[in-house]
N, C-alpha and C positions, 0 to 999 in steps of 0.2 A: 768823886767818881769821874766827873767830867775831865778833870786834869789828867787822871790816869788814862782815859781814853785818848786824849790828845797826845800823851807821851807815847803810847803804844803806836798810834798811827804815825806820829812824827818820827819815832825811832826807825820805823820801816823806811821812811824817806831819808834817813840820815846817810851821809856819805863819809862820816867820820867826825870825831870831835875836833880833830885838827889833822893837818896833813900827815902826821906820823902815827896818829892814834888809830887803833882798830876798834870798831864798834860793831857788835853783833849780838845775837841772842844765843844762849846755851840751849841744850836739849830740853830744859824745863821751861823755856821761854823767858829766862831772866836776862836782863841787859848786861853785857860784858863790855867794859872799856879797857883796852889793852890787856885782855884776858882776865881781868879782875871783875867779879860781880859787883854791881853797883845798884843800890836802891835809889832810884832817882825820885826826888821829891821836888815838884815844880811849883812855882809861884806865878800866877797869871798877872799880878800887878807889876808895874815897872817903877820901883822906888827911884825918886830923883835925888835923894840925899845919900851921900856916902855912908853916913852913920847908920841909916836905915838898912842899906845893903850889907853892912858889916853885921848888923843884928840878924838879918835874914840868914846869912851864912852861918852865924853862931847858933841859930835855931835849928839847923839841920837841913835847910833847903840847899839844893845844889844846882838847880836849874831855874832860870828866870827868863821870862819873855822879854825880848829886846826888839828895838827898832832895827831896821836894816840900815845900820849906821856903824862905821868902824869905831868911832869914839865910844858908843854904847857898849860894843863888844869888848873893847879894851878895858872899860870901866868894870865890867863884870869879871873879866879875867883877873884884874888886879885884886879882886875880893875872893878869888878862888872859886868862882861860880861859872857854870856852863850857861849857855844861852840857847834859846830857840827863836827863830825868826818866822813870823807868819807870812806865808805867801798869799794868803787870802784869795782875792779875785784874780790874781795873776795866774792861777791854775785853771781858770776857765778859758781854755784854748779852743777856739772854733777852727774848723777845717779851713785852711788857706789864710788864716790871720797871721801873717809873718811878723807884723809889728808887735803883737802880743807875745808871740814866741820869742822874739829877740829880746823883749823886755824881761821876760822870765829868765832867759839864759844870762842876760846881763846881771840881774840881781844875784842869781846863784853863783856866777863866776866871781862876782865882787867879794863874796863873803865865804865861799865854801872852804877855803883854807885857813880861816881864822881859828886859832887855838881854842877860843871860848865857844865856838859854835858846835853844839852837840847834834842838833837836828833842825829840820824845817817843819813847819806846821801847815797842814792843809786846813780847810774849813773844819772846825771842831763840832759843828752841827751838820751832820751829813746831808740834810735836806736843803741847806742854804743854797748850794750850787744849783740844784734842781729848781728850787723856788725862784731864784733870780733869773735863770734861763727862761722859765715859763713866764715870769713877770715881764721880762723884756718883750717876749712874743705877744703877750696879752696887751701890753700898753703901746707897743710900737707896730709890730708886724700885723697883728690881727686887724686893727682898725684900718691900716693901710690897705690890706687885702680886701676887706669888706667894702671900703670906699671905691676901690678899683672895680669891684664887681658891680656895685651900684651904678657907677659911672658907665660901665658897658651896657648895663640894663637900660639906663636912661637913653643912651645913644641908639639903642634898638627900639626905642619907643615904649618901654615898659611903663605903664601908668602908675605903678607902685614904687618906682625908683625914688621919687622925691619924698614919699612917706617913709621909705626905708632909711633914707639919709637923716631925716629928722629923728627917727627912733634911735639911730646910732649916736646922734648928738646927745639925746637924752640919756642914753646908757653911759656916755662919757661923763655927763654931769653927775649921775648917781655914783659912778666909780670914784669921782673926785670927792664926793661927800663922804664916802666910806673909806677912802685911803688917804690921798693927799692932793694938794694943789698941783704938784709937779705932774702927776699922772694926767690931770685934765689939760694942763698947758701943752704937754707933749701930744696928747690925743687931738686936741683942737688944732694944733699947728699941722698935724698930719692931715686932718680932715679938711682944713682950709686949703692946703696945697692940692688935695686930690678932688675936691668937690667943685664941679663946674656945672652944676645942675641949674 
């Protein structure tokens, strides 16, 4: 079921299987490639052996996940298979982030005309993007903002500022224990930069 979801979402993102192919949906929601209905059966794995790819094609699969790499697309095309490329985190575009936008455009421009490319894949778990955006704020921006507020409170003579800073450090330690060491190291580097209590 997950693969079907990916294919539907990805097919909406498709610009065409190749420069000359027309990819669209018919009135019943069925995928058409060059006007012909196609039952797309995708494989999430990326076989690294040609014999396995041949077996995949003979088994009825016609869409295989591929790296954003011309050689990978050429290889799938040689076996009569379409490809999809995951754009993953490249789709997380923040307002004003021109570097991320340029990278996304560069990736799309590099592969959009390849005959094997049927579609692009966004996150196949819809909440991943929301989770990672919140995680970044939770682990980077929130501690920074809290330490800035604690620093301002300390500068104004708030007697509870030092206690609040220690509580924030304990929270970072608990977060590290429940998630990963990376979270703590990022948090502690932020708190070290911002705490001058």
